[in-house]
C-alpha atoms as one frame of an Amber mdcrd trajectory, in Angstrom:
protein
   0.062  -0.054  -0.027   1.553   3.407  -1.079   1.749   6.423   0.822  -0.789
   8.151  -1.279  -3.362   5.330  -0.691  -2.818   5.494   3.013  -3.532   9.359
   2.800  -6.638   8.499   0.666  -7.854   5.933   3.199  -7.117   8.493   6.170
  -9.248  10.967   4.203 -12.139   8.792   3.894 -11.994   7.672   7.324 -12.121
  11.180   8.575 -14.868  12.104   6.237 -17.171   9.057   7.132 -16.722   9.897
  10.836 -17.382  13.703  10.255 -20.403  12.833   8.186 -21.715  10.302  10.723
 -21.415  12.374  13.806 -22.988  15.317  11.737 -25.860  13.508  10.633 -26.518
  12.073  13.871 -26.639  15.794  15.276 -29.001  16.709  12.798 -31.287  13.887
  13.670 -31.183  15.115  17.281 -31.629  18.731  16.432 -31.906  19.754  12.833
 -31.291  23.562  13.734 -27.447  23.129  13.157 -26.146  24.756  10.076 -22.563
  23.578  10.883 -23.772  20.065  11.009 -25.078  20.190   7.301 -21.537  21.651
   6.209 -19.718  18.641   7.999 -22.003  16.090   6.451 -21.834  17.373   3.022
 -18.004  17.884   3.061 -17.537  14.431   5.056 -19.765  12.418   2.462 -17.834
  14.167  -0.641 -14.465  13.353   1.062 -15.511   9.757   1.775 -16.596   9.012
  -1.665 -13.571  10.697  -3.282 -11.357   8.588  -0.981 -13.401   5.365  -1.710
 -12.807   6.032  -5.583  -9.104   6.664  -4.996  -8.656   3.619  -3.056 -10.425
   1.255  -5.497  -8.532   2.636  -8.394  -5.059   2.563  -6.751  -5.401  -0.709
  -5.178  -7.973  -3.014  -6.974  -7.500  -1.502 -10.416 -11.254  -0.477 -10.553
 -11.861   3.036 -11.763 -15.499   3.027 -11.873 -16.121   4.649  -8.819 -13.511
   7.431  -9.313 -15.097   7.975 -12.985 -18.687   7.998 -11.671 -17.602  10.792
  -9.129 -15.730  12.563 -11.803 -18.563  12.306 -14.295 -20.898  13.580 -11.518
 -18.780  16.342 -10.556 -17.960  17.442 -14.433 -21.764  17.178 -15.208 -22.524
  19.288 -12.307 -20.031  22.113 -13.234 -21.243  21.731 -16.787 -24.745  22.154
 -16.107 -24.124  24.753 -13.466 -22.073  26.944 -15.897 -24.078  26.284 -19.038
 -27.516  26.024 -17.981 -27.776  26.706 -14.060 -25.862  29.907 -13.950 -27.657
  31.735 -16.811 -30.925  30.413 -15.676 -30.248  31.640 -12.179 -29.360  35.062
 -13.669 -32.616  35.118 -15.636 -34.818  33.965 -12.749 -33.383  36.750 -10.238
 -33.731  39.484 -12.885 -37.279  38.421 -13.691 -38.311  37.861 -10.261 -36.775
  41.246  -9.089 -38.604  43.135 -11.764 -41.786  41.483 -10.784 -41.300  42.269
  -7.111 -40.409  46.060  -7.814 -43.724  46.259 -10.056 -45.997  44.768  -7.531
 -44.383  45.838  -4.362 -42.750  48.871  -2.780 -39.614  50.089  -4.591 -37.607
  49.460  -1.579 -33.711  48.110  -1.224 -35.024  44.676   0.028 -37.584  44.255
  -2.650 -34.683  44.892  -5.215 -32.373  42.473  -3.796 -33.092  39.780  -6.194
 -32.635  42.181  -9.256 -29.363  43.499  -7.863 -28.108  39.808  -7.372 -29.119
  39.002 -10.994 -27.378  41.968 -12.221 -24.350  41.250 -10.041 -24.062  37.591
 -11.367 -24.329  38.775 -14.988 -21.461  40.985 -14.430 -19.269  38.702 -12.434
 -17.360  36.735 -15.176 -16.294  39.970 -16.976 -15.426  41.504 -13.417 -13.290
  38.572 -12.520 -11.736  38.547 -15.996 -10.511  42.029 -15.523  -7.939  40.633
 -12.817  -6.748  37.709 -15.020  -3.096  37.433 -15.273  -1.219  37.383 -18.401
  -0.472  33.924 -20.023   3.424  34.478 -19.771   4.448  34.557 -16.132   6.774
  37.201 -14.736   8.467  37.161 -11.394   7.656  40.714 -10.337   5.595  42.509
  -7.858   3.010  43.550 -10.204   2.534  39.895 -11.585   2.325  38.800  -8.277
  -0.501  40.961  -7.204  -2.475  40.339 -10.226  -2.165  36.423  -9.953  -2.725
  36.627  -6.132  -5.567  39.107  -6.710  -7.396  36.799  -9.459  -6.921  33.674
  -7.366  -8.069  35.126  -4.238 -11.326  36.501  -5.751 -12.100  33.068  -7.451
 -11.739  31.685  -3.925 -13.664  33.968  -2.161 -16.347  33.659  -4.725 -16.215
  29.737  -4.464 -16.370  30.204  -0.784 -19.258  32.272  -0.801 -21.065  29.865
  -3.083 -20.508  26.959  -0.974 -21.752  28.847   1.948 -24.877  29.590   0.035
 -25.203  25.991  -1.297 -25.143  24.536   2.395 -27.480  27.246   3.357 -30.094
  26.050   0.800 -29.628  22.455   1.419 -29.961  22.988   5.126 -33.130  25.107
   4.715 -34.597  22.519   2.355 -33.787  19.621   4.727 -35.387  21.361   7.672
 -38.502  21.886   5.939 -38.937  18.298   5.084 -38.786  17.061   8.644 -42.091
  15.712  10.229 -43.600  18.415  12.409 -44.405  17.310  16.121 -47.462  17.862
  18.133 -47.865  18.455  21.721 -46.622  22.079  21.858 -47.454  24.407  24.903
 -48.207  27.408  22.632 -47.804  28.497  18.794 -46.039  31.592  18.404 -46.837
  33.647  15.167 -44.000  36.153  14.068 -45.184  39.408  12.924 -44.097  41.185
   9.556 -45.476  44.532   9.578 -49.071  46.098   9.295 -50.345  48.080   6.490
 -52.432  51.022   7.247 -53.132  49.204  10.663 -54.502  46.183   8.898 -53.065
  42.660   8.557 -51.531  42.381   5.089 -51.588  39.069   2.794 -47.932  38.282
   4.002 -49.064  38.359   7.547 -52.483  36.791   6.908 -50.729  33.644   5.510
 -48.741  33.079   8.744 -51.799  33.596  11.068 -53.853  31.064   8.870 -51.011
  28.747   9.190 -51.068  29.325  12.792 -54.783  28.410  12.977 -54.072  25.095
  11.146 -51.056  24.149  13.527 -53.660  24.840  16.573 -56.307  22.556  14.900
 -53.804  19.544  14.315 -52.517  19.896  17.754 -54.626  17.680  20.096 -53.700
  19.791  23.036 -55.378  22.948  21.567 -52.239  25.138  22.535 -52.711  28.925
  22.740 -51.696  31.180  19.795 -49.378  34.108  20.854 -49.399  36.847  18.285
 -46.117  38.746  18.347 -45.192  42.300  17.231 -44.844  45.739  18.667 -45.980
  49.063  17.272 -43.789  50.623  14.595 -43.561  54.390  14.023 -45.689  54.113
  11.242 -48.176  51.835  12.761 -51.335  52.933  14.627 -51.425  50.281  16.927
 -49.251  47.402  17.940 -48.837  44.554  15.501 -49.388  41.918  18.033 -53.018
  43.253  18.953 -54.018  43.614  15.140 -52.889  39.891  14.513 -55.135  38.772
  17.756 -58.160  40.405  16.311 -57.580  38.937  13.014 -57.501  35.470  14.646
 -60.642  36.284  16.459 -62.528  37.413  13.284 -61.203  34.055  11.947 -63.142
  32.008  14.530 -60.428  31.409  16.772 -61.528  31.271  20.645 -60.426  34.553
  22.280 -59.352  32.491  25.239 -56.761  30.756  23.157 -55.061  33.701  21.862
 -52.661  36.069  23.698 -51.011  39.004  22.200 -47.149  40.266  22.628 -47.238
  43.865  21.892 -43.525  45.142  22.724 -41.050  43.288  20.217 -39.509  45.033
  17.396 -37.517  42.001  16.001 -37.394  38.403  15.529 -35.223  37.743  18.433
 -37.504  40.126  20.573 -40.625  38.237  19.089 -39.359  35.102  20.393 -37.973
  36.150  23.559 -40.864  38.163  24.916 -43.408  35.696  23.650 -41.395  32.966
  25.762 -42.038  35.217  28.922 -45.814  34.692  28.215 -45.684  30.936  28.705
 -46.347  29.408  32.063 -43.489  27.085  31.416 -40.524  28.665  29.601 -38.981
  25.335  28.989 -42.135  23.858  27.492 -42.210  23.162  23.651 -43.568  25.492
  21.133 -44.254  25.787  17.403 -43.233  28.946  15.716 -44.955  30.048  12.678
 -43.387  32.269   9.909 -43.146  32.650   6.307 -41.536  30.132   4.239 -38.379
  31.696   3.311 -37.675  32.590   7.164 -38.191  29.176   8.564 -34.618  28.073
   8.950 -33.203  31.333  10.237 -36.009  31.300  12.799 -35.113  27.895  13.754
 -31.640  28.950  14.145 -32.707  31.729  16.434 -34.745  29.278  18.559 -31.722
  27.051  19.146 -29.648  30.112  20.044 -32.251  31.345  22.516 -32.582  27.959
  24.076 -36.021  27.372  23.196 -37.570  23.899  22.682 -39.039  24.881  19.175
 -40.015  23.596  15.777 -40.682  26.292  13.182 -43.226  25.843  10.360 -43.793
  28.104   7.311 -46.726  29.505   5.570 -46.868  29.858   1.756 -45.277  32.988
   0.173 -45.881  34.304  -3.321 -43.154  33.068  -5.853 -42.026  36.514  -7.295
 -41.207  37.440  -3.406 -38.833  34.241  -2.725 -35.626  35.078  -4.435 -34.919
  38.484  -2.885 -36.154  37.077   0.539 -34.223  34.343   0.354 -30.932  36.244
  -0.344 -31.874  38.502   2.574 -32.301  35.538   4.838 -28.619  34.195   3.647
 -27.184  37.590   4.137 -28.584  37.578   7.795 -27.127  34.046   8.562 -23.869
  34.956   7.393 -23.803  38.194   9.598 -25.054  35.900  12.494 -21.957  33.913
  12.099 -19.637  36.682  11.243 -16.780  35.629  13.283 -16.296  32.385  11.604
 -16.523  33.989   8.144 -13.932  36.668   9.125 -11.518  33.572   9.986 -12.363
  31.756   6.757 -11.913  34.920   4.680  -8.490  35.751   6.536  -7.357  32.156
   6.030  -8.156  32.277   2.223  -6.125  35.455   1.984  -3.029  34.365   3.779
  -3.129  30.879   1.961  -3.544  32.680  -1.317  -0.510  34.993  -0.758   1.714
  32.109   0.397   0.637  29.843  -2.640   1.320  32.967  -5.062   4.597  33.538
  -3.575   5.573  29.870  -4.198   3.894  29.185  -7.356   4.473  32.166  -9.590
   8.561  31.806  -9.723   7.969  27.934 -10.578   5.825  29.205 -13.668   8.369
  31.708 -14.931  10.019  30.185 -17.989  13.913  30.010 -18.023  15.519  32.890
 -20.065
């Protein structure tokens, strides 16, 4: 057994163990985004290791060929089909959102993202170094900048991919019953009334209450904004009662101004702060809300209400940006590591690329 084979086996064992531990954590509590990252990377490393070992030791290239074809196909489809399709969808959805909703920065995020992806290849090409390498400071800077930007874009794409996988996986879990309360998160009033987006959340809360045999109380959560004539929680409570919900099974939290405060202040209304709860929000906000419930120590599951299609792209981008911000220290360390490794690699590789005089 060669040294390379031993390293491949070690990589496979490390990847398999990492994936197994991560999947176990996801089963116990699916509100761990790091566990999804470890499971994806671990499974990929284990599969790659299996292909290398079978090729090197048994002369079986099938697994290695299969993984290579899958990777090449994914890259090809992503570049030739997926990338242009994503750009077109983001721009289309962004225009639709701006035309149907208010012309605010949050509503324009999908349009901005689509234009950014459209211009990204051209932008990266501006920093591409010359084909003939030179061992001077200018070439080092150009090579390092181009490589660093590629790695940073790749890192951001990987983070977004993990976020999407984790969000979709969390949505497919089986909802539990036996909640002490159902907390419906606010999203803002329009002229003092419940708009369609918020109404969708409230109707999803009614559905969750009806499915739970214990008939839990619904807590409507939201304070009064500067442009709102009354607290959001009170308006939400009135809407539920108009829909036929027993007034004794509805409580209003009227002080919160953010999702974190929605959860914290609603928890204070519970007879037992450690009791299990169901949190209701919009579909695009489910996973980030789930991450917040875990950070706050809530025994919670989060369910989502339907959202109109054209609103989803911008909303998902906002949620991804918020999750990145919530884990900013990890990403700062990762970006710093990419910059340092890029500088070291550039310093080593560029002299080796220079042709002899």
